[in-house]
C-alpha positions in Angstrom: 15.3 1.2 23.1 11.5 1.3 24.0 8.9 0.3 21.5 7.5 3.0 19.4 4.1 4.5 19.7 1.9 4.9 16.6 2.7 8.6 16.4 6.4 8.0 16.9 6.5 5.6 13.9 4.8 8.2 11.8 7.3 10.8 12.8 10.1 8.5 12.0 8.8 7.8 8.5 8.3 11.6 8.0 11.9 12.3 9.1 13.3 9.6 6.8 11.3 11.0 3.9 12.6 14.5 4.6 16.1 13.3 4.9 16.6 11.1 1.8 13.5 11.1 -0.3 12.1 14.6 -0.7 15.6 16.2 -1.4 15.8 13.9 -4.5 12.2 14.7 -5.7 12.6 16.0 -9.3 16.4 16.0 -8.8 17.3 12.4 -9.6 20.4 11.9 -11.8 20.6 9.1 -14.3 22.9 7.1 -12.0 20.3 7.4 -9.2 17.9 5.1 -11.0 18.5 1.4 -11.8 16.6 -1.7 -12.9 15.5 -4.6 -10.7 15.4 -8.3 -11.9 12.0 -7.9 -13.4 12.1 -6.0 -16.7 10.8 -2.5 -16.4 10.8 -2.5 -12.6 12.9 0.4 -11.4 14.4 1.4 -8.1 16.1 4.6 -7.0 18.8 5.5 -4.5 16.1 7.0 -2.4 14.3 3.6 -2.1 17.4 1.9 -0.9 18.5 4.6 1.6 15.0 5.1 3.0 14.5 1.4 3.5 17.8 1.0 5.3 17.1 3.8 7.7 13.5 2.7 8.4 14.6 -0.9 8.9 17.5 0.1 11.2 15.1 2.2 13.4 12.4 -0.6 13.6 15.1 -3.2 14.4 16.4 -1.0 17.2 12.9 -0.7 18.8 11.7 -4.2 18.0 14.8 -6.5 17.9 12.7 -9.7 17.8 10.5 -8.6 14.9 11.1 -9.4 11.3 11.2 -6.4 9.0 10.1 -7.2 5.4 11.4 -4.4 3.1 10.6 -4.4 -0.6 14.3 -3.8 -1.6 15.6 -6.2 1.0 13.3 -8.9 -0.4 14.6 -8.1 -3.9 18.1 -9.0 -2.7 17.0 -11.9 -0.5 13.8 -13.6 -1.8 13.9 -16.0 1.2 13.0 -13.1 3.4 9.4 -13.4 2.2 9.1 -17.0 3.5 10.6 -16.1 6.8 8.1 -13.2 7.0 5.2 -15.6 6.4 6.4 -17.8 9.3 7.1 -15.0 11.8 4.8 -14.0 14.7 5.7 -10.3 14.8 6.6 -8.5 11.6 6.7 -5.1 9.9 6.4 -4.4 6.2 8.2 -1.4 4.6 7.7 0.2 1.2 10.2 3.1 1.3 8.9 4.8 -1.9 5.6 3.4 -3.1 4.9 4.6 -6.6 8.6 4.7 -7.6 7.8 5.3 -11.3 5.7 8.3 -10.3 8.5 9.5 -8.1 11.0 9.2 -11.0 8.6 11.0 -13.3 8.3 13.9 -10.9 4.7 13.1 -9.9 3.7 13.9 -6.3 1.7 10.7 -6.1 4.1 8.6 -4.1 4.2 7.5 -0.5 6.2 6.0 2.3 4.4 3.0 3.9 4.7 0.6 6.8 2.5 -1.9 8.6 2.9 -3.9 11.7 1.6 -7.5 11.9 1.1 -9.6 15.1 0.0 -13.2 14.8 -0.7 -12.7 11.1 -3.0 -9.7 11.6 -2.2 -6.2 10.5 -2.6 -4.2 13.8 -1.1 -0.8 12.8 -0.4 0.9 9.5 1.1 4.2 8.2 1.0 6.0 4.9 2.8 9.2 4.5 2.4 11.2 1.3 5.3 13.7 1.5 4.4 15.9 -1.4 0.7 16.1 -0.5 1.6 16.3 3.2 -1.1 13.8 4.2 -0.5 11.2 6.8 -2.9 8.2 7.1 -2.7 6.1 10.2 -4.8 3.1 11.3 -4.9 0.9 14.3 -7.0 -2.3 14.5 -10.2 -1.5 16.4 -9.3 2.2 16.7 -10.3 3.6 13.3 -8.6 5.3 10.4 -7.2 8.7 10.6 -5.8 11.4 8.2 -3.7 14.2 9.6 -5.2 13.6 13.1 -8.8 13.6 12.0 -10.9 10.4 11.9 -12.0 9.3 8.4 -15.7 8.6 7.9 -16.4 7.2 4.5 -19.4 8.9 2.8 -22.4 6.7 1.9 -21.8 5.2 -1.6 -24.0 6.2 -4.5 -25.4 3.8 -7.2 -22.9 4.9 -9.8 -19.8 3.1 -8.6 -16.3 4.2 -9.9 -13.6 1.6 -10.1 -9.8 2.1 -10.7 -7.0 -0.2 -11.7 -3.4 0.1 -12.8 -3.8 -2.8 -15.3 -3.7 -1.0 -18.7 -5.7 -3.7 -20.5 -8.6 -3.1 -18.1 -8.8 0.6 -18.6 -12.1 1.5 -20.2 -13.6 -1.9 -19.6 -16.9 -2.3 -17.8 -18.1 -4.7 -15.1 -21.7 -5.3 -15.7 -23.5 -2.0 -15.7 -20.9 -0.2 -13.6 -19.0 2.8 -14.9 -15.9 2.0 -17.0 -12.7 1.4 -15.1 -10.3 4.3 -14.9 -6.6 4.4 -14.4 -5.6 4.4 -10.8 -2.9 6.6 -9.3 -0.5 3.6 -9.8 0.5 3.9 -6.1 -1.2 1.9 -3.4 -0.3 4.6 -1.0 -2.6 6.9 -3.0 -5.1 4.4 -4.3 -6.3 3.1 -0.9 -6.7 6.6 0.6 -8.7 7.6 -2.5 -11.2 4.8 -1.8 -11.4 5.8 1.9 -12.0 9.4 1.0 -14.6 8.7 -1.7 -12.6 9.6 -4.9 -13.1 6.0 -6.0 -15.4 3.2 -4.8 -13.2 0.2 -5.6 -9.8 -0.8 -7.0 -8.7 -4.0 -8.7 -5.1 -5.2 -8.2 -3.2 -8.1 -9.7 0.1 -7.4 -8.0 -0.4 -8.3 -4.3 2.9 -7.9 -2.5 2.4 -7.4 1.3 4.3 -4.2 1.5 1.9 -2.7 -1.1 -1.4 -3.9 0.5 -0.9 -4.5 4.2 -0.9 -0.7 5.1 -3.9 0.2 2.9 -5.9 -2.8 3.8 -6.1 -1.9 7.5 -6.8 1.7 6.7 -9.7 0.7 4.4 -11.2 -1.9 6.7 -11.0 0.5 9.7 -13.0 3.0 7.6 -15.7 0.3 6.9 -14.3 -1.1 3.7 -13.3 -4.6 2.6 -10.2 -6.1 1.0 -10.5 -9.6 -0.4 -9.5 -11.9 -3.2 -11.2 -12.3 -6.5 -12.5 -15.6 -5.2 -14.2 -14.1 -2.1 -11.6 -14.8 0.6 -10.5 -12.1 3.1 -7.1 -10.6 2.4 -4.4 -12.3 4.3 -1.3 -10.0 4.4 0.9 -12.8 5.7 -0.4 -15.7 3.6 0.4 -16.9 0.1 0.0 -14.2 -2.6 -3.5 -14.2 -4.0 -4.0 -14.0 -7.8 -5.8 -10.7 -7.4 -7.5 -8.3 -4.9 -10.6 -6.2 -4.8 -10.4 -3.2 -2.4 -13.9 -1.8 -1.9 -15.5 1.0 0.1 -18.1 -1.4 1.7 -19.1 -5.1 1.8 -21.9 -4.7 -0.8 -19.5 -3.1 -3.3 -16.9 -5.9 -2.7 -19.5 -8.6 -3.2 -20.8 -7.0 -6.4 -17.4 -6.3 -8.0 -15.7 -9.6 -7.2 -18.6 -11.5 -8.8 -18.1 -9.5 -12.0 -14.3 -9.7 -12.1 -14.2 -13.0 -14.1 -15.6 -11.0 -17.1 -12.3 -9.2 -17.4 -9.6 -10.5 -19.8 -6.4 -11.8 -18.0 -4.0 -10.8 -20.7 
């Protein structure tokens, strides 16, 4: 099987979503939802089936690449270490925003990213209920539904978002108070790219959550880096936190103010 073009990967993700995710939206039965090892972390039958289909199709097109799926890693934690050592990889998040999906919120997404030599080179975010497709290629820009994304110039009144409940309503210096994010990286990153937020703070830093959006944001002129000022490394050890910002100046400002936030 030939390697897949960028549009072909997007089409594949859309087809999988239409086949096993969207038919279950707002139709999940109790037995379709289960708990992972971590308390309060949920998974659905749609997560499992979608990941299996996406992984199967990527493996067919790229037999020598390692596919890091969120649910496969839950079953085999050693997969994450093999991913970090591999030269050619894909990350797959079959239903990003699973809690939103379970609650019937349209704010969920199907995401994938391709890494070569440790760098994210292509990424895809498909929001099936919003019918918005975000695609990025390293050096070729960020796109939504076929149109190139150009981030508007930021204003002085920066808006930050986070999913960490204890940070909601907190302020960083003189910036506006932090607001609750969409609790889905597949929605949060596009929100920054499109100007609905200026920066986001993340403590959970799994590669399947951040590899797709990090390329989308950087190709649109933004920055993703650690609280300590290092560039985000999607294949390296998990950082203790990330700042995703619309531009370098916002990133530098925010990451210097992050230590003022409580860690509990």
